[in-house]
C-alpha positions in Angstrom: -6.7 -3.4 16.7 -5.8 -7.0 15.9 -7.0 -6.5 12.3 -5.0 -3.3 12.0 -1.9 -5.1 13.2 -2.4 -8.0 10.7 -2.9 -5.5 7.9 0.3 -3.8 8.9 2.2 -7.1 9.3 1.0 -8.4 5.9 2.0 -5.1 4.2 5.4 -5.1 5.9 6.0 -8.7 4.8 5.1 -7.8 1.3 7.6 -4.9 1.3 10.3 -7.1 2.7 9.6 -9.7 0.0 9.9 -7.0 -2.7 13.2 -5.8 -1.4 14.7 -9.4 -1.3 13.5 -10.6 -4.7 14.0 -9.5 -8.2 10.6 -8.4 -9.4 10.0 -6.6 -12.7 8.0 -3.4 -12.7 4.7 -5.0 -13.9 4.8 -7.6 -11.1 5.6 -5.0 -8.5 2.7 -2.8 -9.7 0.3 -5.7 -9.5 1.5 -6.8 -6.1 1.2 -3.2 -4.8 -2.3 -2.9 -6.2 -3.2 -6.2 -4.6 -2.1 -5.0 -1.2 -3.7 -1.6 -1.6 -7.1 -3.1 -2.6 -6.9 -6.2 -0.4 -5.2 -6.8 3.0 -3.8 -3.3 3.3 -7.4 -1.9 3.0 -5.8 1.4 1.8 -8.5 1.9 -0.9 -11.2 2.3 1.8 -9.8 5.8 2.5 -7.4 6.8 -0.2 -7.9 7.9 -3.8 -5.5 6.2 -6.3 -6.5 6.1 -9.9 -4.1 3.3 -10.9 -5.9 1.1 -8.3 -9.4 2.2 -9.3 -10.0 3.7 -5.8 -12.1 6.9 -5.5 -12.3 7.2 -1.7 -12.0 10.7 -0.3 -11.4 10.1 3.4 -7.6 10.1 3.5 -5.1 12.0 1.5 -5.4 11.8 -2.3 -2.4 9.6 -3.3 -2.6 10.9 -6.9 -1.7 14.3 -5.7 0.9 13.6 -3.1 2.6 10.7 -4.9 4.5 9.3 -1.9 7.7 7.4 -2.4 8.4 4.0 -0.9 10.1 5.4 2.2 7.1 7.6 3.1 4.8 4.6 2.6 6.8 2.4 4.9 7.1 5.2 7.5 3.3 5.8 7.4 2.5 2.1 7.8 4.8 1.8 10.7 3.2 4.8 12.5 -0.4 3.5 12.2 
């Protein structure tokens, strides 16, 4: 549970950082990929081609293509 909270907290801090800073699209893509593959541990369950993840446990993010609001909502409900 503690690890889940830390993953959520790190992801939330990252999203706040993105909203408060001017970041170009390439930087934002790289930071999102870093969170997805690293501390967020999203790649363990979700498939996302851009991140090189082929997991098939959770929803396929290539198909549902969630927007930022849905991602934030989902992270808050975990």
